[in-house]
Steps between C-alpha positions, in 0.01 A plus 500: 500500500542257210453776242741731686764224509458432127517873430836521682634208291385666180652834602836335563485314171384815325807691615722227358319457171443870436876521448502215250140461383575418138810293581298294746244423230773385263702301755331158498495454124850642463642248747373217277657660192835545675515128578408409142774723357782432749425137588423340833863445605594868454180616669573274798841666537342844480239402759773372733689830470185703563445299817858555614509870426145622564315202650228528234349281230539574130141626475573761771820603320302562182255718691800692636695465177806692617591191703443273201707733284789499748496119520489455122805727474688274740445211258509672161681832550415765236316228304216534753375803305428297187355211701254732675396669175453156344265405784286807442502506120294180489294604800350846453527787254441865580333753270570860605428657162163637606450807717283323755622244751719218368364173365664169582450201273531179702698260284524227764203263470510397866462860612243576229293199613528612863367848418221349290404266786503787750262706288298183441433472873179704560602630845854593396370665184252711697768616744755578229247691291384691807863597566591611148382861508616611844653357820268409786520352847420130530158550656413752228601254228289224654202731543523612136510134396222406741718218635499354853803581714588140579557391140593847374804536725626160387467592132668837551788334686545259206504791254762682707713186531477451122602861429173591327391735778736736679509779756445852369468774760292498816190640663480649849221382732313722744728391783811591300606152389638447151336227293667388178328536165547242226489513124540265206841535334316489167339808346351291222522145367444334163480122472487313171538132404653445158562218255428127506756462783278732710788729592400749769592862423478727803572871482484704818521874541712571806504805723827688436584488871528121492703514179747742661531288816556172316860378504414246230376772266823691560691192385307518173606862457148621571 
């Protein structure tokens, strides 16, 4: 019963995050950057308006960026376009020059460190690597990783919450029930640490589906 209850929670979260998988990954670090660029007083006013209009926090508005966009336009009018592009210019850069799936360079050190830490966690790394090539149901992922269900479900839930793992299709059981499959949003990843300041350079190859669905990438003109 515990595993079935967790599975239902993950399915519900998967349906939400599959719509905004990449945006969800970017949301936490981007919220910190927005405060640094706009200042605490302005951000407090934006947060108050988001509460009044949508009853959501700023982090939720970033995950559903249309709401953030609408609120910024209340405060800044047409100038919101330049503000949003300014956020993203120092945050990520997109390389679509190659024929294969797009590569994102993570400029933001907080997000780069987060991705590095996630792949530095042995259990998370195993699950993400097992989910790179093709989607799989949760039990299949855990079996491929030879991980116990109790800890494996917890790690998978964390990866879904963080936006690193997302729903991708489903499988039908013998009794006709649909069970969600999950996949890493990354097709490939390159991590490098450069210079005496130990700057983390993270480049991730993203499935085109997640690029197309990302409102934040659209803001960049991607």
